[in-house]
C-alpha positions in Angstrom: -0.1 -0.1 0.1 2.6 2.2 0.7 4.8 2.0 -2.3 1.6 1.8 -4.3 0.5 5.6 -2.6 3.9 6.4 -3.3 4.0 5.9 -7.0 0.2 7.4 -7.3 1.9 11.0 -5.5 4.6 10.9 -8.2 2.4 10.0 -10.8 0.3 12.9 -9.9 3.1 15.7 -9.4 4.3 14.5 -13.1 0.8 14.8 -14.6 0.9 10.8 -15.7 -3.0 9.8 -15.5 -2.4 6.4 -17.3 -1.6 3.8 -14.0 0.7 1.3 -16.4 3.4 4.5 -17.0 6.0 4.7 -14.2 7.8 8.3 -14.0 10.9 8.7 -15.6 14.1 10.8 -15.4 16.6 11.7 -17.8 19.5 10.7 -16.0 19.8 7.6 -14.0 22.2 10.0 -11.1 20.0 9.9 -8.2 19.0 13.2 -6.9 16.0 14.2 -4.5 13.5 14.5 -6.9 10.2 12.6 -6.6 11.0 10.0 -9.3 14.3 9.1 -7.8 12.4 9.1 -3.9 10.1 6.5 -5.7 13.3 4.8 -7.5 15.3 4.9 -3.8 12.1 3.2 -2.4 11.3 0.7 -4.9 15.1 -0.7 -4.7 14.8 -1.2 -1.3 12.2 -3.7 -1.8 14.1 -5.5 -4.4 15.0 -8.5 -1.6 11.5 -8.8 -1.1 11.0 -9.2 -4.6 13.7 -11.9 -5.1 12.2 -14.1 -2.0 8.5 -13.8 -3.7 10.2 -15.0 -7.3 12.0 -18.0 -5.7 8.6 -18.8 -3.8 6.7 -19.1 -7.1 8.9 -20.1 -9.8 7.9 -22.9 -11.6 11.4 -25.2 -12.1 13.5 -24.0 -14.7 12.5 -20.8 -14.4 14.4 -17.4 -13.9 13.5 -14.1 -11.5 14.3 -10.9 -13.0 13.9 -7.3 -11.9 13.9 -3.8 -13.7 17.1 -2.3 -12.2 19.2 -3.2 -14.6 21.1 0.2 -14.5 22.2 -0.6 -10.7 22.5 -4.5 -10.8 24.1 -6.4 -13.5 22.6 -9.9 -13.1 19.6 -9.2 -14.9 18.0 -10.9 -17.7 14.6 -9.0 -17.9 12.8 -9.1 -21.7 11.0 -6.2 -21.1 14.5 -4.0 -20.9 14.2 -3.7 -25.0 10.3 -2.2 -24.8 10.1 1.2 -26.1 9.5 3.8 -23.9 6.2 6.0 -23.6 8.7 8.8 -23.1 10.0 11.4 -25.7 13.2 13.9 -24.7 11.4 16.3 -27.0 8.7 16.6 -24.1 10.8 16.6 -21.3 10.6 19.7 -18.5 13.1 21.9 -17.5 13.6 19.9 -14.3 14.8 17.0 -16.8 11.4 15.0 -16.1 10.2 13.6 -19.1 6.3 13.9 -20.2 4.2 10.6 -22.1 3.8 11.1 -25.7 0.3 9.7 -27.5 2.3 8.2 -30.3 5.5 6.4 -28.2 2.9 5.7 -25.4 0.8 3.5 -28.2 3.6 1.8 -29.4 4.7 1.2 -25.6 1.5 -0.6 -25.4 1.1 -2.7 -28.4 4.8 -3.8 -27.3 3.8 -5.0 -24.2 0.4 -6.9 -24.8 2.3 -8.6 -27.6 5.7 -9.7 -25.1 3.1 -10.7 -22.4 1.0 -13.1 -24.6 4.1 -14.6 -26.3 6.0 -15.1 -23.3 2.9 -16.2 -21.6 2.9 -19.2 -24.7 6.5 -20.3 -24.0 5.9 -20.4 -20.3 3.2 -22.7 -20.7 4.7 -24.9 -22.8 8.0 -25.0 -21.2 6.1 -25.7 -18.1 3.9 -28.7 -19.8 7.3 -30.1 -21.2 8.5 -30.5 -17.8 5.5 -32.5 -16.4 6.0 -36.3 -15.6 5.2 -38.4 -18.8 3.8 -41.1 -16.8 1.3 -41.4 -14.0 2.6 -40.6 -10.9 -0.8 -42.4 -9.6 0.5 -45.8 -11.4 4.3 -45.6 -10.6 3.9 -49.4 -8.9 3.0 -50.8 -12.3 5.4 -49.1 -14.0 8.2 -49.9 -11.4 7.1 -53.7 -12.2 7.5 -53.7 -15.7 11.1 -52.0 -15.3 11.8 -54.9 -12.7 10.7 -57.5 -15.2 12.2 -55.8 -17.9 16.0 -56.4 -16.1 15.1 -59.5 -14.9 14.3 -60.9 -18.8 17.3 -59.5 -19.6 19.1 -61.2 -17.1 17.5 -64.7 -18.4 18.7 -64.0 -22.1 22.3 -63.1 -21.0 22.3 -66.9 -19.1 21.2 -68.4 -22.1 23.9 -66.3 -24.1 27.0 -68.0 -22.0 26.7 -71.3 -24.1 27.7 -69.0 -27.3 31.5 -68.2 -27.8 30.8 -64.7 -29.9 27.6 -63.7 -26.9 30.8 -64.6 -24.3 32.9 -62.2 -25.9 30.5 -59.5 -26.1 29.5 -59.8 -22.7 32.6 -59.7 -21.2 33.7 -56.7 -23.4 30.9 -54.8 -22.0 32.0 -55.5 -18.6 35.4 -54.6 -18.7 34.4 -51.0 -20.3 31.1 -50.6 -18.2 29.1 -50.4 -20.9 25.5 -51.4 -20.6 23.0 -52.5 -23.1 20.1 -50.4 -24.9 17.1 -51.9 -22.7 19.5 -51.5 -19.3 20.1 -47.9 -19.7 16.3 -47.6 -20.9 15.7 -49.3 -17.3 18.1 -46.8 -15.6 16.4 -43.8 -17.2 12.9 -44.7 -16.3 13.7 -45.6 -12.7 15.5 -42.1 -12.0 12.2 -40.6 -13.4 10.2 -42.8 -11.1 12.0 -41.6 -8.3 11.8 -38.0 -8.9 8.0 -39.2 -9.5 8.1 -40.9 -6.2 9.1 -37.5 -4.6 6.3 -35.6 -6.3 3.8 -37.6 -5.4 4.8 -37.5 -1.9 4.7 -34.1 -1.9 1.4 -33.7 -3.4 -0.1 -36.3 -0.8 1.8 -34.3 2.4 0.3 -31.3 1.1 -3.6 -32.5 0.8 -3.2 -34.0 4.2 -1.6 -31.1 5.6 -4.4 -28.6 4.1 -7.3 -31.0 4.8 -6.5 -33.2 7.4 -10.3 -35.1 8.2 -13.2 -36.2 5.7 -15.1 -32.9 6.9 -12.5 -31.0 5.3 -12.4 -32.9 2.4 -15.8 -33.0 2.0 -15.8 -29.2 2.3 -13.2 -28.7 -0.6 -15.0 -30.8 -3.2 -18.5 -29.3 -2.3 -16.6 -26.1 -2.7 -14.8 -27.2 -6.4 -18.5 -28.3 -7.1 -19.9 -25.4 -6.4 -17.5 -22.9 -8.9 -17.3 -25.8 -11.4 -13.5 -26.5 -11.4 -13.8 -30.0 -9.7 -13.6 -32.0 -12.7 -10.5 -29.9 -14.4 -8.6 -30.0 -11.0 -8.8 -33.9 -11.3 -7.1 -34.1 -14.7 -4.9 -31.6 -13.5 -3.9 -33.9 -10.4 -3.6 -36.9 -13.0 -1.9 -35.1 -16.0 -0.5 -32.2 -14.6 1.0 -32.7 -11.1 3.7 -30.0 -10.7 0.9 -27.4 -12.1 -1.4 -29.1 -9.3 1.3 -28.9 -6.3 2.1 -25.3 -7.2 -1.6 -24.2 -7.4 -2.4 -26.4 -4.2 -0.3 -24.5 -2.2 -1.4 -21.1 -3.2 -5.2 -22.5 -2.3 -6.6 -22.6 -5.3 -8.5 -25.4 -4.9 -10.3 -24.6 -1.6 -12.4 -21.7 0.1 -11.1 -18.3 0.4 -9.7 -18.0 4.4 -11.9 -15.7 6.4 -8.6 -14.3 7.6 -8.0 -13.3 4.5 -11.0 -10.7 3.9 -10.0 -7.9 6.3 -6.5 -6.9 5.9 -5.5 -4.7 3.4 -2.9 -6.6 2.6 -3.4 -10.7 1.7 -2.3 -13.1 -1.0 -5.1 -12.5 -3.2 -4.2 -8.5 -3.3 -0.2 -9.1 -4.1 0.6 -6.9 -7.0 1.4 -8.4 -10.7 4.0 -6.5 -12.5 5.7 -8.2 -15.6 7.9 -5.4 -16.6 9.4 -5.5 -12.7 9.6 -8.9 -12.1 6.6 -9.5 -9.7 5.4 -12.4 -10.7 1.7 -14.5 -10.1 1.2 -18.2 -8.9 0.2 -19.8 -12.8 2.5 -19.9 -16.1 0.2 -17.5 -17.9 0.3 -14.8 -15.3 1.9 -11.6 -17.3 -1.6 -9.8 -18.2 -3.1 -9.3 -14.9 -2.8 -7.0 -12.1 -3.0 -8.5 -9.1 -3.4 -12.4 -7.9 -7.2 -11.7 -7.7 -7.5 -11.4 -10.7 -5.3 -13.9 -12.0 -7.3 -16.8 -9.8 -10.3 -15.2 -11.0 -9.6 -15.7 -14.7 -7.9 -19.0 -14.2 -11.3 -20.6 -12.1 -13.6 -18.8 -15.4 -10.8 -20.7 -17.6 -11.4 -24.2 -15.8 -15.2 -24.2 -15.9 -17.3 -26.9 -17.6 -19.2 -25.5 -21.0 -18.6 -22.4 -23.3 -15.7 -20.5 -24.5 -13.4 -19.8 -21.4 -13.3 -15.8 -20.8 -9.8 -14.3 -21.6 -9.2 -10.4 -20.1 -9.1 -7.7 -22.1 -5.9 -5.4 -22.7 -5.9 -1.9 -22.3 -6.6 -1.2 -25.9 -9.6 -3.6 -26.1 -11.1 -3.3 -23.3 -11.2 0.7 -23.9 -12.5 0.3 -27.6 -15.0 -1.8 -26.1 -16.2 1.1 -24.1 -16.2 3.4 -26.3 -18.7 1.1 -28.3 -20.8 1.0 -25.6 -21.0 4.6 -25.5 -22.3 4.6 -28.8 -24.9 2.4 -28.4 -26.7 4.6 -25.9 -30.3 5.7 -26.4 -32.7 7.9 -24.7 -35.1 6.7 -22.3 -38.6 5.8 -22.7 -40.9 8.9 -22.3 -43.0 7.3 -19.9 -40.6 7.0 -17.0 -40.1 11.3 -17.3 -40.4 12.4 -13.8 -40.7 16.5 -13.1 -39.8 15.6 -9.4 -36.6 14.0 -10.7 -33.1 15.7 -8.9 -31.8 16.3 -12.3 -34.7 18.1 -13.3 -35.1 20.3 -10.1 -31.3 20.6 -10.4 -30.7 21.4 -13.9 -33.4 22.7 -16.1 -33.8 20.0 -19.0 -36.2 18.4 -20.3 -34.4 15.7 -21.4 -32.2 12.6 -19.6 -28.7 11.7 -20.4 -28.9 8.8 -23.0 -28.9 5.4 -21.2 -27.8 1.8 -22.1 -30.4 -0.4 -22.8 -31.0 -2.9 -19.9 -30.3 -6.3 -20.5 -33.1 -9.1 -20.7 -31.3 -11.3 -18.5 -31.6 -11.3 -14.5 -31.7 -13.4 -11.6 -32.4 -16.5 -12.1 -34.5 -17.3 -9.7 -37.7 -15.4 -8.4 -37.7 -13.7 -5.0 -39.5 -16.0 -2.4 -41.0 -14.4 0.8 -38.2 -16.3 2.8 -35.4 -14.7 1.4 -33.6 -11.7 3.2 -33.3 -8.4 1.5 -30.4 -6.3 2.3 -28.7 -3.2 1.1 -24.9 -2.5 0.8 -24.1 1.4 0.2 -20.9 2.7 -1.3 -20.0 5.8 0.6 -16.5 6.3 -0.8 -14.8 9.6 -1.6 -16.0 9.4 -5.3 -19.6 10.4 -3.8 -18.8 13.8 -2.6 -16.3 14.7 -5.3 -16.9 16.6 -8.1 -17.3 14.2 -11.4 -14.9 14.1 -13.8 -14.2 12.8 -17.7 -10.9 12.0 -18.8 -9.4 13.4 -22.0 -7.8 10.8 -23.9 -5.2 11.2 -27.1 -5.6 7.7 -28.5 -5.1 6.1 -25.7 -3.1 8.4 -23.5 -5.2 10.5 -20.9 -3.3 13.7 -21.5 -6.1 15.8 -18.6 -9.4 15.9 -17.1 -12.7 18.0 -17.5 -15.6 19.0 -15.6 -19.0 17.0 -16.7 -22.4 18.8 -16.9 -23.8 16.2 -14.2 -25.4 19.5 -11.8 -24.5 20.1 -8.2 -27.1 21.3 -5.6 -27.1 25.2 -5.7 -30.0 25.5 -3.4 -33.6 24.9 -3.4 -33.6 21.5 -1.8 -32.9 21.4 1.6 -29.5 19.9 2.6 -29.5 19.6 6.6 -29.7 16.1 6.2 -26.2 15.9 4.6 -22.8 16.4 6.1 -22.7 19.0 4.1 -24.6 22.1 3.5 -23.4 23.5 -0.2 -22.0 22.4 -3.5 -23.5 19.0 -2.8 -22.4 16.7 -5.8 -25.4 15.3 -7.9 -24.5 11.5 -7.2 -25.4 11.7 -3.4 -28.5 13.3 -4.1 -29.4 10.6 -7.0 -28.3 7.7 -5.1 -30.3 8.6 -2.1 -33.8 9.4 -4.6 -33.5 6.0 -6.0 -32.8 4.5 -2.9 -35.9 6.2 -1.8 -38.1 4.9 -4.6 -36.7 1.3 -4.7 -37.7 1.0 -1.0 -41.0 2.2 -1.1 -41.7 0.1 -4.0 -40.3 -3.0 -2.5 -42.1 -2.6 0.4 -45.2 -2.0 -1.5 -44.4 -5.3 -2.8 -43.3 -7.2 -0.1 -46.3 -5.6 2.0 -43.6 -4.7 4.8 -43.4 -1.4 6.7 -40.2 -2.1 8.4 -38.0 -1.6 6.0 -34.6 -3.0 4.9 -31.1 -3.3 6.8 -28.4 -0.8 5.3 -24.5 -1.4 5.4 -22.2 1.4 4.1 -18.9 0.3 3.0 -15.7 2.6 1.5 -12.3 1.7 3.7 -14.5 0.2 6.8 -17.7 -1.3 6.5 -20.4 -0.3 9.3 -24.6 -1.6 9.9 -26.4 2.0 9.9 -29.7 0.7 10.8 -33.4 -0.5 8.9 -34.0 2.0 6.7 -37.7 2.8 4.9 -39.4 5.4 3.5 -40.2 7.5 6.8 -36.8 7.4 8.1 -34.2 7.9 5.2 -33.8 11.2 5.6 -32.7 10.8 9.5 -30.7 7.9 8.4 -29.2 9.6 5.9 -27.9 12.4 7.9 -25.8 9.8 9.8 -23.5 8.4 6.9 -20.5 9.7 6.4 -18.6 9.8 3.0 -15.0 9.8 2.2 -12.4 6.9 1.7 -11.5 4.5 -0.9 -14.3 1.5 -1.9 -13.1 -1.8 -0.5 -16.4 -3.9 -1.0 -15.0 -7.2 0.7 -15.6 -5.3 3.8 -19.2 -4.7 3.5 -19.6 -8.0 2.2 -18.2 -9.5 5.5 -20.4 -7.8 7.4 -23.6 -8.8 5.4 -22.4 -11.9 5.4 -22.2 -12.1 9.1 -25.5 -10.6 9.7 -27.1 -13.1 7.5 -25.7 -16.5 9.0 -25.9 -14.9 12.5 -30.2 -14.3 11.7 -29.7 -18.0 10.3 -27.4 -19.6 12.0 -29.4 -22.7 12.9 -29.2 -23.6 9.4 -26.0 -23.2 8.6 -22.2 -24.5 10.1 -19.2 -22.5 11.0 -15.8 -23.5 9.7 -12.9 -22.3 11.6 -11.0 -21.4 8.7 -13.4 -20.7 6.0 -16.2 -19.4 7.9 -19.8 -19.6 7.5 -20.8 -22.4 5.4 -24.6 -22.6 3.9 -27.2 -25.7 4.6 -29.8 -26.7 2.0 -32.2 -25.0 4.7 -30.4 -21.7 4.6 -32.6 -18.5 3.5 -31.3 -17.1 0.2 -29.5 -13.4 0.9 -31.0 -10.7 -2.0 -28.5 -8.0 -1.9 -28.6 -4.4 -3.4 -25.2 -3.1 -4.3 -25.1 0.4 -4.7 -21.8 2.1 -6.2 -20.7 5.1 -7.7 -16.6 4.5 -7.8 -13.7 2.2 -8.3 -13.5 -0.8 -6.3 -10.3 -1.5 -5.2 -11.3 -5.3 -4.8 -13.9 -6.2 -7.1 -11.9 -9.3 -8.6 -11.5 -10.9 -4.7 -15.6 -10.2 -4.8 -16.6 -11.7 -8.1 -14.2 -14.9 -7.0 -16.5 -14.8 -3.5 -19.4 -14.7 -5.3 -19.0 -18.0 -7.5 -18.9 -19.8 -4.5 -21.9 -18.3 -2.6 -24.9 -20.0 -4.2 -27.1 -18.9 -1.5 -26.7 -15.0 -2.4 -28.4 -13.4 -5.3 -27.0 -10.1 -6.0 -28.0 -7.3 -7.9 -25.5 -4.5 -8.5 -26.4 -0.9 -9.5 -23.3 1.4 -11.0 -23.9 5.4 -11.0 -21.4 7.0 -13.4 -20.8 10.1 -15.3 -22.4 11.3 -18.9 -20.4 10.3 -21.9 -17.4 8.7 -20.0 -15.2 6.2 -20.8 -14.1 5.5 -17.4 -17.3 4.7 -16.5 -17.9 2.5 -19.6 -14.9 0.7 -18.7 -16.3 -0.2 -14.9 -19.8 -1.0 -16.3 -17.9 -3.2 -19.2 -16.4 -5.3 -16.4 -19.3 -5.3 -14.0 -21.6 -6.3 -16.7 -19.0 -9.4 -17.7 -19.2 -10.5 -14.2 -23.3 -10.4 -14.6 -23.0 -12.5 -17.8 -20.6 -15.2 -16.2 -22.7 -15.2 -12.5 -26.6 -16.4 -13.3 -26.9 -15.1 -9.6 -25.7 -11.5 -10.4 -27.6 -8.9 -12.7 -26.5 -5.4 -13.1 -27.8 -1.9 -13.9 -26.2 1.2 -14.6 -27.6 5.1 -15.1 -24.7 7.7 -16.3 -25.4 11.8 -16.0 -29.2 12.9 -16.0 -31.0 10.0 -15.2 -34.7 9.0 -15.0 -35.0 7.6 -11.2 -38.2 5.9 -12.5 -36.5 3.9 -14.7 -33.8 3.0 -12.4 -36.3 1.7 -9.9 -38.4 -0.2 -12.3 -34.9 -1.9 -13.4 -33.9 -2.5 -10.1 -37.1 -4.1 -8.9 -37.0 -6.4 -12.0 -33.7 -7.6 -10.9 -34.1 -8.1 -7.6 -37.5 -9.9 -7.4 -36.5 -11.9 -10.6 -39.2 -11.6 -12.5 -40.3 -9.5 -15.4 -42.7 -6.6 -14.1 -44.8 -4.5 -16.7 -45.0 -1.0 -16.6 -48.5 -1.0 -15.3 -47.8 -3.3 -12.5 -44.6 -1.1 -11.8 -47.0 2.1 -11.6 -49.4 0.6 -9.2 -46.2 -0.5 -7.4 -45.6 3.3 -6.9 -48.9 4.8 -6.0 -50.4 1.5 -3.5 -50.7 2.8 -0.2 -49.0 1.2 2.8 -49.8 1.6 6.5 -47.5 3.3 8.7 -45.3 1.5 11.2 -47.1 0.4 14.2 -45.1 1.9 17.1 -46.2 -1.0 19.3 -45.6 -3.9 17.4 -41.5 -2.7 16.7 -41.5 -1.6 20.3 -42.3 -5.0 21.7 -40.0 -6.6 19.0 -37.2 -4.6 20.2 -34.0 -6.7 21.6 -34.0 -7.1 25.6 -30.9 -6.2 27.3 -28.2 -8.6 27.2 -29.0 -9.5 24.1 -25.7 -10.2 21.5 -25.4 -7.7 18.7 -26.7 -10.7 16.5 -29.9 -11.2 18.1 -30.6 -7.2 17.3 -30.8 -7.4 13.9 -34.1 -8.8 12.8 -35.7 -6.8 9.6 -38.7 -5.4 11.9 -36.5 -3.4 14.5 -36.7 0.5 14.4 -34.8 2.6 16.6 -36.0 4.8 19.5 -35.2 8.3 18.2 -36.8 6.8 14.5 -39.7 5.8 16.4 -40.3 8.8 18.3 -40.0 11.0 15.3 -42.4 9.2 13.2 -44.9 9.8 16.5 -44.3 13.9 16.4 -44.9 13.8 12.6 -48.2 11.5 12.9 -49.9 13.3 15.6 -52.3 16.1 14.5 -50.8 20.0 15.2 -51.1 21.4 18.8 -52.1 18.5 20.7 -50.6 16.1 22.9 -50.1 12.8 22.5 -51.3 10.0 24.4 -47.6 8.8 25.2 -46.4 12.1 26.4 -49.1 11.9 29.1 -47.9 10.7 32.7 -50.4 8.0 33.5 -52.3 9.9 36.4 -52.9 12.5 33.6 -54.6 10.0 30.9 -57.8 11.5 29.8 -60.9 9.8 31.5 -65.0 9.7 31.1 -65.9 12.7 33.4 -69.0 13.2 35.0 -71.5 15.5 33.4 -71.1 17.8 36.5 -67.3 18.2 36.2 -65.5 20.1 33.6 -61.9 18.6 32.2 -58.9 20.6 32.1 -56.8 20.3 29.6 -53.1 19.3 30.7 -49.9 21.5 29.7 -47.6 19.5 26.8 -44.4 18.9 28.6 -41.4 19.9 26.7 -40.2 17.6 23.9 -36.6 16.5 24.6 -33.7 17.8 22.1 -32.7 15.8 19.4 -28.9 14.6 20.5 -25.9 16.4 18.7 -25.0 14.6 15.4 -22.3 12.1 15.6 -18.6 13.6 15.4 -16.8 13.2 12.1 -15.0 9.8 11.8 -10.9 10.2 11.6 -9.4 9.2 8.6 -6.7 7.1 8.0 -2.9 8.4 7.5 -2.6 6.9 4.2 -4.5 8.2 0.8 -8.3 7.6 1.0 -9.6 9.5 -2.1 -7.4 9.4 -4.9 -8.1 11.8 -8.0 -10.0 10.1 -10.6 -6.8 9.2 -12.8 -5.6 6.7 -10.2 -8.9 4.9 -10.6 -8.1 4.5 -14.7 -6.2 1.0 -13.2 -9.4 -0.8 -13.4 
């Protein structure tokens, strides 16, 4: 993390916006400039690079690094690639600037070399695999012994022949062996290496899966994600690769201990030009070990053509094609109350992508558990920017026409009062409409659990149409998105609520049972997700979870369409994931309609959607929520049923629903409750007691020392 933040800081100081370009200096003579300070920090980690390379190298491979000007022993194949810089555009300080044409050639040469080296590495590793089945070595050993025994018997029969005797004596005198004997020796040497390899595999398997319960859990994991047959074939025909990936944990669920820390074996950086290796033979096209494992898993699933990761050029070209395919939304979704029309006087909306016809494969049942996970990263409260490209090089950024709040709407419920970006208000407006219509569909008055995440995750409260403003006022925005933190929180809450139907493994965490209710999660995103590959890999195993992803982006922005294209590929490859996107001036009813379709797993017609929008719902019963409140001494997991309301929210609802200028019954002491009076007596009104003031808002959360909200160019890495 430290070296990545340092690289980003140097890139920003040098106005380098493409993450694949490292800063360069005209001279290798070290000075105190930011570029050379970064080089010094990288050089200090050279020993770590060498240790990592030795740990993940396949037999016969050689490590390398990108410090050829400091160390002579190096065989970096990327040393001869053309640089993205040209001296003609260098500054006075000697720091060069990337050139669009040079950058294009740099990218093309890197892509070609990556593919070529991957192909050679795969062929080399495959040629090093044993030529025999290591699980049938006893039979081969027996055949070799029979061959040697047969040869000895034939030599005994030849002793009577004089020429044969002389020939045998000549071979013994010069220690010569027959062709059969030489073949038998070669086979024995190979068998000894195969015996050793098989012993290492068996020992590693017994260490990782010591009992039948663990073996059964791992087998079911492989079947769920679809790699069971490929793993068996790899174990039989490619035992070297099998052992390599077995030690990396490719064939078992992701340990719970990996989900929280900033650094874990799924978040190691891969940099082919600098020598930071991956774990598979074809590691050179990936950016981290999570992405490498994800594509390895997708490649080894049965059926269909295995997906390949798009390179920088093809990914940006696909993003531009998506931008060109947007269309105007249907006029039936037009609503003058949309945030964009209130903030920005326009009669039209931004063009949107056509919604996909595919949605979650199973319909929502009454037993399903609906939860909402909201991204509150720094992109939500920052000015939306669009990159300017010269071919594939980002040269600058420009502001979008997505409006900001400048007054007219109340912002008392937001942490900031002026200049509120429309992304926050749009997210809130869509969430309000979605919760209202979904509550009408479910006949629910209590709302749904809300979890926020950025660089930390937090369960907020049950959110519904009546308490949304109050709940929203307690949400703080900032930081960099880490979806795995929010997912860990969501998963723990879901399984704590239904713990009687699931089991808990000390290493791999919660395992759903056949009776575990399904989770229906709505994930609302607005920025770059640092660990999306790890999240997608986790969802392949979450057969109990159905996810609807909603992404908000800037209008006509290639960066947004690169993210959207990546999420759409994720939804296409997982039948339990659906994806919706919106950009610019958004028709909120259109987004809400599509969210309902995907979340419920059914095709809701326009007339049905309009009925759900208008359908009245009774206000939540205060007595009902009060009787269901958790008692003192209960654990936090027991305080998470969907029926709960906070005490403050309950009191606020009572005040809003009471007729004006009349004391409520709940505010009167027991001895002053109204009773039936005799006709001769008169009733005196009691004085209304003072309503206690609301507690002050929560103080702002402390932010870590490292960079939380990197400027948009850094997010281009996705």
